[in-house]
N, C-alpha and C positions, 0 to 999 in steps of 0.2 A: 616684414618686407626688407629689414636689413640683411637677412640671411640670402633672400633672393638677389638683393643688389650685389652682395659679394661674390655669389655663386655667377652671375651674369659677367662681372668684371673678370673672374678666373677663367671663364670659357672664352672670352674674348682673347685674353693673353694667351690661352693655349692654343688658338687658331692663329696667332701672329697679328691680330689687328687691335687698335685702341678701342675701348667701349666709347659710346656716344656720351657725351656730356649732358645733352638734353634728357636722354632716356635715364642717366643716373639721377638727375635731379628730379625727374618725375617719379622714379622708384623711391627716392628718398622722402618725398612729400605725400605719398600715397597712404591710404588707410589700410587696416588689416582686411584681407580677403577681398581687395579689389584693385585691379590694375588697369589705370586709365592712361594710355598713350596717344589720345585724340590729337590730331593735328601734328603729329611728330613724325617726320620723314625718316622712315626706318630703312637701313641698308640691308644687303643681303646677308652680310655676317651678323649682323644684329638679329635678323629674322632667324638665321641658324641656331645661335645661341639661345634665343627665346624658345625656339621649338624644342630644344635638348632640355631646357629647364622645365617647360610645361609638361614633358613627359613624366616627371616624377613630382611634380608640385602637387600637394593634397590640400592646402589651406585656401587657394585661390579660387573664389566662385564667380566673379564678374571680369570679363576680358573686353575692354575697349579699345577698338583699333581704327577708330573712324577717321576719315581723311588723312590716312598716313602714307599716300602715294606709294602702296605696295607695288613692287613689280611681279611678274608672274612667278619668278622662282623663289622670291621672298614669302610670297603668300602659300605657295605649296610647302615651303619648309615650316613655316608656322602651323598650317593645317595638319601636316604630318605628325607634328608633336602634340597636336591635340587629340589625334586618333586614340592615343593610348591614355589619356588624362581621364581621371574619373571624378573630378571634384568640380570643373567649371560648368556653371548653370546658364549663364547669360553671355553671349558672344556677338559684339557690334563690329561689323566690317563696312560701315557706311562710307561711301565716297571713294572706294579705291580702285575703280575701273577695272573690275575683275572679268575676264573674258573666258575663253575656251578652257585653259589650263586652270583657272580658278573654279570654274564650274565642276571641272573633274575631280580637283582636289576636295571640293565642297561635297561632291557625291561621295568620295572615299570616307570623309568625316563622318557624314550621316550614316553610312553603313557599318563603320566599326566604333563610333563614339554612343555610348548609352546614357550620358549624364546630360548633355546640353539639352535645356527646355526652351530657350529663347535664342532665335538667331536674326539679327537684322542686316540685311544685304540691300539697303537704299542706295541709289544713285550707283549702279554698276551696270554691266553690259552683259549680263548673263543670257538675256534672250535673243542676243544677236546670232549666236551660233546655235543651230537647232539640235545637231548631234550632241554636243556638249550639255545643253540645257535638257535634253532626253535623259542622259544619264544621270543628270541632277535630280529629275522626277522619278526616275526609277529608284533612286536611292531613299528620295523622301517617301515612297510607297512602302519600303521595307523598314524605314525607321520607326521605332516604337516609344521613343522618349520626348520628341520634340512637341511643344505646345504652342509657341507663337512664331509665326514666320513673316518677315518683313521683306517683300520683293517691290517696293515702290521704283518708279522710275529705271527699269531694267530692260526696256526694249523689248518686252514679251508681245510676240504677235498671235494670231489666232492658233497656230501650230503648238506655239509653247503653251497656249491655254488648254489645248487638247490633251498635251502631255500631263499637265497638272491636273485636268479631270481625272485621266486614267489613275494617276496617283492617289489621288483624292479618294477614288473607289476602294483601293487597298488600305490606305492609311487608317488607323484607328486611334491615334494619339493627339493630331493636330487639332486645336481648338479655335486658333485665331490665323487669319491669313489676310494680309494686306497686299492688294494688286493695284493701287491706284496709279494713274498716270503712266500707264503701258499703252499697247496697241492692239489689246485683245479683240474688240470689234464685236459685230453681231455673232459670227461663227463661234468665236471663243466663248462668248457669253451662253449661247445654247448650249456648248458642250459642258460648261460648267454647271448650268441649270440641271441638265441631264445626270450629271454625276452626283447631285447632292441628295437624291433620295436614298442611295446607297450608303452615303456616310452620315452616321448618327453621332459623331463628336464634335464637328465643326459648328460653332454657333455664332463666329464673326467673320464675316467676309466683305471686304472693302473693294468697290469696282468702280469708284468715281474716276473720271477722267479717261475711259477707255472706248467711248463712242459706243457705248452698249444702249439699246433701246430702254426706255422706261419700263415697260411690260416686263422685261427680262429682269431688271433691277429689282422690280416689286416682287417677282417669283424669288428671287434670291433671298430678299427680305423675309418674305414669308417661310421659305424653308429655314432660314437662320432662326426665326422666331420660334418655329416647331422644334427645332434641334434644341433651342435654349430652354424651352420648357420641359423637352424630354430629359435634360442635363439637370434642371432643378427637381424633377421627379425622381431622377436616379439618385442624386445626391440625397434628396429625403428619405428615399428608401434605403440607401446605405447607411444613413444616420440610424435609422429605426433598427436596421439589422444589427448595426453595431450595439445600441442599447439592449436589443433582445438577446444578443450573444453575451452581452456582460452580465445581464440578469441570469441567464443560463449558466455562465461560468460561476457567478456568486452561488447559485443554487448546488452546482457540483461541488464547490469548497465547501459549502455548509454540510452537504451530504458526507463528503469525504472526511470532515472533521467529526460528525456524528459517527460515522463508521469507524474511525480511530478511537473515540471514546469508547464506543462499544467494545473494541478489541481490546482497549486497556481494562476495562472491568473484567473482560472474560479472562484475561491474562491474570488479572488479580484474584479471581476467582480459582483459577487453576493452581495459582501459588498457594492460596488459603487450603485447597484440597490437597495439595501435595504436603503441605505443613501438617495437616490432619491425618493424613495417611502415614506421615513419619512418626506422628505421635502415638497412632493406633498401633504401628510396628513397634515402637518403644514399649508401649503397653503390652503388647503380645511378648515381646522379650522377658517382660517381668513376670507375666503369667507363665511363661516357659520356665523361668528360673524357679518360681513357687513350685511348679509341677516336680520340677528336678529335687527340690527340697523335700516334696512329699513322697517322691520315689526312694529317696535316700531313707526318710523315716520308715516307710514301709519295708526297706530293707533291713533297718535296725530291728524292726519288729520280728521279721522273719529271723533273725539271728538270734533274738531272744527266745523266740519260739523253738529253735534248733537247741538252745541251751537248756530250755526246761525239758525238751524230749531227752536230752543227755541225762539231765538229773533224774527223771524218771525211770531211764534204763539203768541208772546207778542205784535207785532204790529198789527197782525189780531184782537187781542181783544181790542187794543186802538180803531182801526178802527170801530169795533162794539159799543164801548163807545161813540165815537164821533157821529156815527148814532142815538143812544139813545139821545145824546145831541141835535142832529139836530131836532129830533122829538118834543122834549119839547119845542125848540125854536120856532118851526113852530106853536105849539099851543099857546104859548104865543103871537106870531106874529098875528095869528088870532083874538086872544082877543084884542090885541092892534091895530087892522086895524080901526077898528070904532073910536078909539081914535085919531089915527093918520091921520084920514081923513081930517081933518081941517088942520092939520099940514103939510100935503102931499104937499099941493099946495105952501105952503111957502118954502117948502124944495126941490122943484123941481128943482129950479136952483143949489141949493147945491147937488142935486142928479146928475144933468148934468155933474157938475164939478167931481162929485165923479165917475161918469161913465166913464169919461176921463181918470182919475187917474186909475180906475180899468182896463180899455183898456190897459193903458200902463203898468200896472202891469202884465196883462195877457200875453202882448207881451214878457215881461221879462221872464214870467214863461215859455212861448212857447220857447224862446231861450234857457233857461235852460234845458227845456226838449230835445230840439234838440242836445244840449251839451251832455246830458246823453245817448241820443241815439247813438250818435258817439262813446261815450265810449263804450258803450254795442257793437258796431259794431266792434271797435277795439279789445275788448275782444274776440268777435266771431272769428275775423281773427288770433288772437294769439292762441286760442283754436285750430283753423283750422291747423294753422302752428305746433302747437304742435302734433296734429293727423298725420300731415304728417311726422314729426320727429319720432314719435312713428312707423309709417308705416315703414319708412327707417330703424330704429332700428330692426324692425321685418324682414324686407328683409335681413339686415346685418346678424341677427341671424340665418336666415334660410341658408343664403349663407355659414355663418361659420360652422354652423352644418353640411351642405352637404360636405363642404371641409374637415371637421374633419371626417365625415364618410368614405368619399374617401380615406383619408390619412390613416385610420384605416383600411380599407379593403385592400388598397394597403400593409400597413404594415402587415396585417395578411397574405395576399398572399406571400410576401416575407418571412415572418417567416416560413411559410408551405414549400416554396421552399428550405429555407436553413434548415429546418428540415429534409427534404428528402436527401438533400445532405450531412449534417453532420453524423457522427457515433453516435454509441449508447451511447458513453460517454458523448456527449453534449446534449442528449435529455432532462435531468432534467432542464439544465440551460434554453433551448429553451422554455420548458413548463413552467417554471417560467416566463421567459419574455412575453410569450403569456398571461399568466394569468394576469399580470400586465397591458398589453395593453388593454385586456377587461375590468379590472378595471378601467383604464383611460376612456375608451370609456363609461362605464357605468356611470362614475363620470361626464363626460361631457355631457351625455344625462339627468342625474339627474340636471345638472346646467342649461341645455337648458329647461327643463321642469319648474325648479324654475323661469327662467327668463319669460318663456310663461305665468306662473301663475302671476309674477309680471306685466307683461303687460296687462293681464286680469284685474288684479286689478285695475291697472291704468286707463284702459278703462272704467271700472265700476265708478270709481272716476270721470273720465271725463264726463260720461254720467249723474252721479249725479249732477256735476257741471252745466252741460246744463240744467239739469231739474231745478235746482235751479234758474239758470239764466233765464229760461223761466217763473218760477214762479215769480222772482223779477220783470220781464217785466211786467206780468200780474198785479202784485200788485202795479208796478208804474203807468200802465195805469189807474187802477181803483182809487188809490190815487189821479192821475192828475184829473180825472172826478171829485171825490169828492172835490178835492182842488178847481176847477173851480166853483163847486156849493157853496162851502164854501167861496170863495172870493166873490161871488156875495152877499152872505148872511152875512158871518162875515169875514171882512177883516183881522182884528188883529189876530183871532184865525187861519185863513188859513195861515198867514204869519209865526206865532209861528210854527204851525205843519209842514209847508213846511222847515222851517229852522232845526226842529229836525228830519224830514225825510230825509232832504238833508244830515245831519251829519250822520245819520244812513246808508244811502246809501253810502256815502263816506267810512265809517268803513267797510261795507260789501266789497265795492270795494277794500279797501286797505288788507282785508283778503284775497279776491280773488287772488289779486296780489302776496301776500306772499305764497298762495298755489300754484299759478303757478310757481313762482321762485323755490319754494322745489320741485314741479313736474320736472322742468326743471333739477335741481340739481341732483335729484333721477335718472332722464334719462342719464345725464353726467356720474354719478358714475357706472350707469348699463353698458354704453358704455365703461367706463374705466375697469370694470370687464370683459366685453367681450374681450377688447384689451388684458387684461391680460391673459385671457384664451387661445387666439388665440397665444399670444407670449409662453405661457406654451406648447401649442400643438406643436408649432414649435419647441421649445427646445426638446420636446419629440421625435419629427420626427428626429431632428438632431441626438439625443442619440441613437435612434434606427438605424439610418444610420451608426453611428460610431460602433454600435455594430455588425452591418451587415459586415463593412469592415474588424473588427477585427476577425469575424469568418472566412471571407474569407482569411485573412492572416494566421489564425490556420490552415485552409484547405489546404492552399499552403504549408505551414511547414509540415504538416502531409504527404502531397503527395510526397514533397522532401525526407522527411525521408522514406517513403515507397520504393521510387526510389533508395536511397542509400541501404537500406536493400536489395531490389532485385538484386542490383548490386553486393553487398557483397555475397549474396547467391549464385548468378551464379558463382561468383569468386571461391567461396568456393567448389561449384559443380565441376568446371572445375579442381581445385586442386584434389579433390577426384577422380574424372575420370582419371587425369593423375598418380594418386597413383594407381588406380584400374588396369591401364595399365601396369604400373611396376610390379605390383604384378602378372598380367597374365603373363608378360614375365618371372617373377621369377618362376611361376609354371610351364610354359612351359621348363624353364631350369631345374626344378626339376624332370619333367616328363622325360626328356632326360636322367638326372642322374639316375632315376629309371630304365629306359630301359637299361642304362650301366651296372646298379647293376644287373639287371635281366641276362644280357650277362654274367657278371662276375660270378654270381651263376651258370648259365649253364657251364661255364669253371670250377668252383670249384667242380661241380658235375662229370663232366669228369676226373678231376683231382683226386677227391676222389675216383672214381671207380678205377683209375689206381692205386692209393696208398693203396686200401684196401688189396690187397694180401701182399704189403709190411707191412702193419700194421698188418696182421694177422701173419705174421713171426715175427713180433717184439713184438706181445702180449705175446708169449711165453718167449721171452727175458725179457720182462717187468714184467711177473709174477715171474720169479727168482729174477730180480732186486726188485720187491716189497717184496719177501721173505727176502731179504738181508735188504731193507729198513725198515722193520717191526722190524727185529732184532735190527737194529741200533736205530730205535726209542724207542724200549724198553729200550735199554742200556742208550740212552739219557735221557729217561724219569727217570730212575733210578739215573742218574747221577744229573738230575735236583732236584729230591726229596732229594737227600744227600745234594746238594747245598742249597736248601730250610732249611732243617734241621739245616745245618751249620749257614745259616744266622740267623735263628731264635735263635739258640744258641748265636750266636754273638749279635744279638739285645737284648737278655736278660742279657747278660753279660754287654753290654754297659749300659742298664738301671739299673742293679743292682750296676754297679760302680757309675752312677750319682747321684741314690737316696740313695747311702750308706747303702744298705740292702744286705744281702748275697744273692748268686745266686740262692740257692735251694728255698727261699721264694718266688722269682718273676717268676720262671720257669713255663711256661705253662703246665697245665695237658693235658697228652695224652688222 
């Protein structure tokens, strides 16, 4: 309130007037959120400053201006400031002699302000001017925030009551209305009773001291009781609806949490599958590197085969050279036959010895040839065993491929079944898993194709080796025949050539043994890769099985949650049915009350017909009494005007005394 006090002083100084000391004292003593200026005579300048402050004040909730002797201009300035205010909830304007201008300002306030809930207008003269009070009632009909209205002692007649009745038909927020000690009378009471069936929010209406018959007062009390019961039922239904909405909100939050948990698990599974796919890609890269190494080994074997072919070509060229040498030697021998005819006889004995030696050498050569044949047979058996191993590896590959295909088919069928069982939220994950399974099957098929190509290449290498062996055999036979002829003709040359050829053959056999060992090592490595692929396939199958189990668990959890949801919904439905039953019982009770009210209305009609004659008799008396009342009201109005003039004179005198100026300078102009 200190800021409010400083702002009030500043505005008064800006307008060229001094702030009222009494107002400053009250502002200094007031608690937070409440402004009480009761019984303080407020000037127009003070009202103007307060109106400007109330336009921007957001902490003030209660404003009490009772018995402040407000003038018409001061009241309009204050109410104009309150039109824009959004914080004031309680407004008290008791005993301020508000008239036509005040009623119009109040009408503007009710049309523009949306925060005031309680308005006290006791001891004013709002009902004296019919048109101004009609505008006030029209604004009340359009207002949707006011809950309590006090109009006691406001000179409201039956016309004002009719305007209030029209306003109450349209108003949907007013709950308490106090009209005691006015001049509503019989006609005004009937108008109010007729408007009450269309108003469902008003549950308290005070009409004492208005010359209204008792039957109308009882009808008003019955209508108020009915509205009060309706309000209690409405509040109970609102409380139940809030409880149900809270439960539904709690269920939605739980469902959203469960859905988020499910999405987190799905994301984790996706991350795991991505990691597994990365690992499989790395494994595939390793296998590809191994394949590249095998290709390099096969290329080296091909190079070695080319080298052996070149060596065979060199041996064939050497054989041709030896044939040419043999031809030259034959010619020389023919020329020397005649020369050696004489010496032949002498050398027959030496020839016989030589023949025996040659026979021994031939037997040794034959033995060596047999050993070579045995070695060739052993090589053939080894090649056959390698062929059998290759065949076994082929069968194992076909079996593994068939098993992998069967597993892939089974996995695809399981995935399709799980897709049909799972919901729409898991279709993307299932689709990704299916794609990964297809990718793995394609990868396995590619690896199978690569293995088959390797086997074909090995078979081609084996066939080339067999052809080379056959060529070697043929060359050995030809060389053996040539060696026999050369042994007969030239022993030393044959021995040297046999030694060279034997060394060459031993080198070839060593190379063939190395090639065989390398082929066996490649077969073992291929078997190892096949075993690794099978292990990988088994791991993938286990992963697919674990994923399937996880999906089954998630489906079980979803089914459990659905069952809980169904149980909760059934429970809520039962509660709603019970509430509907109770409401129906209440409706039946209300219908019974309506029937009782109709019976009472019929009784009232009978009583009204009985009392009409008495009323007609009393109307004449009322006319005379009204004339007397009119005269008394005129006298009271004259007395009030005199009192108001005296009060204004007294106010001016007090102001003149306080401000230190003469009375004539501050007296208001008439």
